[in-house]
N, C-alpha and C positions, 0 to 999 in steps of 0.2 A: 741380593739374596737369591739363592737358587730357585728355579721354577719347579723343582721337584715337589714343593709343598702343594702346588695346585693339583697335579694328577693324583697324589696320595689322598688329599682331601676328597676329591671327586670319586676315587675308586672305593673309598670306605663308605662315604655318606650318600652316594647315589643309591646304595642298597636301602630300600624303603624301610626295612626293619631297623637298621642302624639309625636312619634319619628320625624315625619315630622315637627311639630311645633317647637320642640327643635332645629332641624337642621336649620330651617329658622331663628331662633332667634340668632344662634351662628355663623354659617358659614359666612365667608366673601362674599360679593356680587359677586366678580369675580368667586369664586368657585361655588356658587349657580347658576350662569348663565351657568356654564358648565354641571350641573347635571339636570336630569329630575326627580325631587323629586316626581312628581305626580305618577311616576311608581316605587317608592321605594318599595323594597320587602325584607322581613326578610329572613335571612339565619340562619338556626337553629344551625349550627356548632359553637362551642366555640373553640378558639385557646389559651385559658389561660392554660398554663401548670401548673404542680404541684408547680414548683418553683415560679410562678407568682400568684398563687391562693391566697396567703396572701395579695397581693397588689391590684389586679384588679378584677373587675367584667366587663364582656363585653357583648355588644349587637352588632350583625353584620347584616349589610344590604347590598344588592346589588342595584345598581342604574344605569340606562342607561346613557351612555356617548357617545359622538360623535364617532362612529365607534368602540365602545368598551363597556365595562361594568366596573364600578368602585365598589370597596368595601369600604363602609363607616363603620368604627369601632368606636362605642361609648364606651369608657373605663371609668369606674368609679374608681378612686383611693380612696380607703376607709381606708387609714391609717392616724393616727394622726401625724406621723412623716414623714419627707420627705426622701425617700430612695436615696442613691447615684446612680448616673449614670442611671437615669430613661430612658434616651434616648436609652440605650442599651437594657433595658427591652422592650421598644416599638419596637426596631429593631428586636429582637428575635420574637416578636409577628407577625410582618409583614413578616418575613422570613417564619414563619410557614404557613401563608396563601399562599405565593408563592410556597412553597414546595407542598402544597395540589393541587395547580393549575397544577404543573408539573406531580404529581401522576395521576391526572385525565385527563392528556393530553389535556389541554386547554391553550389558550394564557394567559400569565401573566396579571393579572389585576392590575391597579393602586390602591393603598390602601391609604385611607384618614383617618389617626388616629386622633380622637378627644378625648382628655383626659379631663375629668371633675373631678376636685378635690373637695372633700367634707371633710372639717375638720374645727376645731375651729380657726386655725391660717392660715394666708396666706402663700403661697409658693412663692419662687422666682425661676423661671425656666429659667436658663441661657442657651444660645446656647451651643450645644455639643462641638464646637471648643474651648470654654473657659476652657474645661477640660485639654487643652494642652497650658498653658499660656507661657511657655518658648520655644515652638517649633520654630525652624528657619523657615523663610518664604519659602524657597525652599521645605520644607517637608509638608507644609500645604495642598497641593493638595491631599495628601494621607489620609487626615482625612475626612471621609464621612460626608456630610451635612444631618444629621438626623433631619427631620422636623416633627412637629406635631402641631395640633391646640390645644390650651390650654384654658380652662375656669375654673376659681377659684371661687367657690361659696362663699368662705370666704370674697371676696372683691366685689362680685356682690351685689349692693344695691337693696333695695326693689322696688325703682322707676324703675330701669332697668328691673327687672323681670316683672313689670306691663306693661311696654311699649314695650318690645321686643318680648313678647310671647303672642299669641292671645288666645290659648286654656286655659280656666280657670283651668282645671285639671293640666296642665303643670305648670301654675303659682303657684298653691297651692303646688304642689309637690316640685318645686324648692325652694319655700319659706320655706317649712318644712325641706328640706334637709339642707338648710342654717342655720336655727334657732334651729335645733334639740338638739344642745348642750346647749341651754339657756332655762330655764324655762319660763322666761318672753316672749322671742321670740316665743316659741312653743305655748304658750297660746294665743298670739296675732294672730297667724295663725289659731288656732282652732276656734277662735271667728268668723272667716270669713266663716266657713263651713256652708252651707245651705243644705236642703234636696236634691236639684237638682244640687248642686255645681255651680250654675249659668250657667249651660250648656244647660238646656232644655233636658237633657238625660231622657230616660224612667226610671221609678222608679226602675226596677230591675238592670239596668246598673249603675245607680247612687248609689244604695245601695251597690253593689259590690265594687265600687270605694271608697265609704265612709268607708267601712270596712277595706280596704287596708290602708287608711290614718290613721284611728283610731288605727288599730293594730300596725302600725309603731310608733305612738306616745306612746302607752302604752308599747310596747316592748323595744323601744330604747330611748325614751325621758328621760331626767334627772328625778330622783325620785320625786322631788318637783312638777312636772307637774301633777302627778296622783291625788293629793289631790284637785287640782283646776280645772282639766279638765272638770269634769261633770258640775260644776257651770258655766263654760264659754261657753258651747255648746248651740246651737239653741235648744229651747224646744223640737222640734220633733226629735232631735238626742240623747237626754239624755238616753232614754230607751235602744236604741241600744247600746250606749257606755257602759252602766252599765252591760248589758248582756255580751258584749264582754269582759269587764274587769273581770267579774267573771270567764269566760271561760279561759282567759289568766292566771289568778291566779291559777286555777286548773292545767293548763299545766305547770306553773312555778314550782309547787311543784315537779312534775315528773322531769322536767329539772334540778331542784336543786340537786336532788339525782344523776343524771347523771353527772352534773358539778362537784360535790364533788369527784366522782371517777376520772374524768378527771384531776382535780387539783392534786390529789395524784400521778397520772402517770407523770404529768408535773414536780412535785417536784423531783421525782425519776430521771427524765432526767437531771434536773439541777445538782443534785448530781453527776451523771455519767459524765456530761460535766466538772464539776469542777475537778474531778479526772483526766480526760483526759488532761485538761490544765496543771495540776501539773506535768504531764509526758511529757509536751512539744508538745502535739499533736496540729497541726495547726487548727485554727478556721474552715477553709473550710471543713476539715474532720469531725469535731464535728457536723457541720451543716448537712452534708450529713447523718451521722449516727443517730443523735437524732431528726432531724427535728426542732430544736429550732430556734427561730427568732434572727436576729442580735442584737436587744436590750437586749435579754436575755443573749447573750454571752458577751455583753458589761458590764452588771451587774456582771457577773462572773469574768471578767477581773479586774473590779474595786475592787471587794472583794479580789482578789488574790494579787493585788498590795498595798492594804491598810496596813498601819503599824500595 
């Protein structure tokens, strides 16, 4: 999947107003009642490690809590396939925050992880305890209850987006993230774009936000969108979109040359990994050495076992 999801997610929701609206629309009422969202503050540190970088983008905020301070982590899962044991990935992320608290000699802060999944197909996120289906009851207290809040854009309908979120930019961004895999859906969202985005924003701020939205469509939308996008836009937006499209095409030619070199290196890694597997080297070692993703290794194994 393209990495354009990551900068788009951060460009929109690093805005504190957009982040507040997203949290108000997703967090359960009891949790909202415990948090002082009016004083939500961004925390610039990212705790996504190299091993999680292929899966997560994160935005971190601190929020006053009765007698303490809470850390609210908004995590965007930007893979098209569902990784195994995502609860363990979340737990490693939370432990990294607590270790930073200890290093800075401050009290441990409660961490509220909110995982937003963006993908063409829904996920089924089972409780962590279901990873141990045959465990005897006396041993179940030793299994940690790893909890997270989960929002799946693949199953969030457009009516819910319109009802649960007040900020027009948040509504547009979520609708676009949901429909970015569909030409028809993306075009439908593009038709709703107006010069001020329905926000009453000043022209400069609205223009910057429109550029982020259009760049995301042109960079990450399915190819069929490009031919129909300009005809679908508000008349006052067509000139800006065409200029942006020309710029992105020029950038794309340079990126294409870089991508070609990267694909050559990737193919070499696949060949190395195949040879390592033939010598019985475990997948975990191959992953550490080559940096290949699990699905790449699965393809290698399938080829190895094929008659």
